[in-house]
N, C-alpha and C positions, 0 to 999 in steps of 0.2 A: 850771212854772204850774202851780195845780189848779184846774180849771173845776167848779163843778158848779150842774147843772139838775135839781132835783125828785130821782130815785133813780139818777140817771147821774152815774157820776165821772168823767174821762177827764182827758187832759190835751193842752196846745193843741198840742203839739207832734204830737203825734198825727193830731189831726185835721188840721193844715197839711199832713202827708207825705202822708196818704189823698189829697188835693186835689192835689198835685203831675203833669205831666205828663213824661214824657220828652222832651228836647227835640227840635225839629225836627232831617231830618237832610239833608244834603245830597251827593250826590257829586260828584266830582270826574272831569271827563272832559278826556281828551285827543282831540284834535282830527290829520286827517290832513293834511297839505300836500306837494308834490312837492320838496320841498328839503330836509328836517330830514332828517340820517345816520339810521339804524336804531339803528345803536349809540346816538347821543346820547340816543335815546329809552328804552335799555334804562338807558341809564345814570341819567336823571332816574328813573325808574319804581326803582330801586333803592337811588339814594339821599336822594331824598325822601319816596319810600311805604315804603320799607323792604321790598321785593318782592328775594325770591330769582331768580335768574339763568333758570330757568324760569319763572316765573310773569310774570317784567318781560318774557320772550322772549312768551309768549302776549296778555299786554296788547298787545306793539307790533304783534303781528305781528295781531289784531283790527282795532287802528286802522289798520292798513296796507289792511287789504282791506276793513273795512266803513267807515269813514271815521270813526271814533271809537273810544274804547273806557273804560270806569271804571278809575278808579285806586284808590278807594278811597271809603268813606262816611263821613262826621265830621258833626262839630258844626256850626254855620255860618262861626263863628270860625276851627275846626281847618280847615275848607276853605279859607277865603278867603287865609288865613295857606299853606297849602299850595300853588295856584294863583298867589300871588304870590311866590312862590320859583321856581316852572316859568317864570313870563313873566321874572324877570331872568334865571335861569339861562339862556333862551334866549338872551335880548339879550345877553349879555355872551359868547357865544357866538357870536353873530352869526345866530343860525337863528330862521326866522319860526315855530314851534311854538307853538300856540292851545294855552289852557287856559282850562277855564270850569267854573262851579260851575252843578249846578241842584238843584230839589228831588227828593230821592229817593224812588221810589219806595214806595208806602206795602206793607208786606207782609202 
């Protein structure tokens, strides 16, 4: 659709595209507990978050030593899905592993 206002000719789709902002991002965070095995946390990071062995180990150690670790940053729906996958997998293996999502810090 072409719009004409005075001497300016533009398309509506271009005007709307200029107004769109990127979606808010959320980080998925694993929380430390004293019962979930480290190997299980590494497996979660590899299978659900697609981390390689080294990345998964680094995040697992951060969770272990600092109490929490960021697994990834995603749009809201993807982050919520990943959190649910972690919680369901942990529950199925009878581990108390907790996972949450929170707004990602602005960069």
